[in-house]
C-alpha positions in Angstrom: -15.0 5.9 -26.9 -17.5 6.3 -24.0 -18.1 2.4 -24.2 -14.5 2.0 -24.2 -14.0 3.7 -20.9 -16.9 1.9 -19.4 -15.3 -1.4 -20.5 -11.7 -0.7 -19.3 -13.3 1.0 -16.1 -15.7 -1.9 -15.3 -12.9 -4.6 -15.9 -10.4 -2.7 -14.0 -12.8 -2.6 -11.0 -14.0 -6.1 -11.0 -10.3 -7.1 -11.2 -9.2 -4.7 -8.3 -12.2 -6.0 -6.4 -11.6 -9.6 -6.8 -7.9 -9.3 -5.7 -9.5 -7.5 -2.7 -12.1 -10.3 -2.4 -9.1 -12.9 -1.9 -7.7 -10.9 1.1 -10.8 -10.2 2.5 -12.0 -13.8 2.7 -8.8 -15.4 3.7 -8.6 -12.7 6.7 -12.2 -13.5 7.8 -13.6 -9.9 6.9 -17.2 -11.0 6.4 -19.4 -8.0 6.1 -16.4 -6.3 3.8 -16.3 -9.7 1.6 -20.2 -9.5 1.6 -20.4 -5.5 0.2 -17.3 -6.6 -2.3 -19.3 -9.3 -3.6 -21.8 -6.7 -4.7 -19.4 -4.7 -6.3 -18.0 -7.6 -8.4 -21.7 -8.5 -9.4 -22.5 -4.8 -10.5 -19.3 -4.6 -12.7 -19.9 -8.0 -14.1 -23.6 -7.0 -15.1 -22.2 -3.9 -16.9 -19.6 -6.1 -18.6 -22.3 -8.6 -20.0 -24.4 -5.4 -21.2 -21.6 -4.1 -23.0 -19.5 -6.8 -24.5 -22.0 -8.8 -26.6 -21.4 -6.4 -29.8 -17.7 -5.2 -28.9 -15.6 -3.8 -31.7 -11.8 -4.3 -31.8 -10.9 -1.2 -29.6 -13.4 -2.2 -27.0 -12.2 -5.7 -26.8 -8.5 -3.9 -26.5 -10.1 -1.7 -23.5 -12.0 -4.7 -21.9 -8.5 -6.8 -21.9 -6.3 -3.6 -20.7 -8.2 -3.2 -17.7 -7.6 -6.3 -16.1 -3.9 -6.2 -15.9 -3.9 -2.5 -14.7 -6.8 -3.6 -12.2 -4.4 -6.3 -10.6 -1.6 -4.1 -10.5 -3.4 -1.5 -8.7 -4.8 -4.1 -6.3 -1.4 -5.4 -5.3 -0.1 -1.9 -5.0 -2.8 -0.6 -3.0 -3.1 -3.6 -0.4 0.7 -3.9 0.0 0.6 -0.3 1.1 -2.6 0.0 3.0 -2.5 -3.4 4.9 1.4 -3.3 5.9 1.9 -3.6 9.3 3.1 -0.4 11.0 6.5 -0.6 12.7 6.6 0.3 16.3 9.0 2.8 16.7 10.7 2.8 20.1 12.3 6.1 20.8 16.1 5.5 21.6 16.8 7.1 25.1 20.3 8.7 25.1 22.7 7.4 28.1 23.1 9.7 30.9 26.6 11.3 30.6 28.7 11.2 33.8 30.4 14.1 33.1 32.7 13.8 36.4 33.8 10.2 35.4 34.8 11.6 32.0 36.5 14.4 33.4 38.9 12.0 35.9 39.3 9.7 32.8 40.3 12.5 30.5 42.2 15.0 32.8 44.3 16.3 30.2 41.4 17.5 28.1 39.2 18.9 31.2 41.6 19.7 33.2 43.0 23.3 34.4 46.3 23.4 32.3 45.1 22.3 28.9 48.5 21.6 26.9 46.8 23.6 23.9 46.2 26.5 25.7 49.7 27.1 27.2 
């Protein structure tokens, strides 16, 4: 069971890191791409050590790590790297009460029809 979890986790991380690597390289993040390459290499070494004599459940764990890894990468980077929308506060227009009273004299005047 431990080997299956290690295979799943390693495949998950390597596919997640490969998805990140694509974005890092395309956007010109040199240092992050360099460090991410070390993560990819470490996970690949672990996979090469664990897979030569893999049983059927271990192969299934290996195969399931990739799809979940890429889905997690797509979700994470969509939410982490989305552009923050600039919220511009809406200013309320100044109310000219005097002009409103002149236009609506029957509501604001002294003799309101509903109070008579």
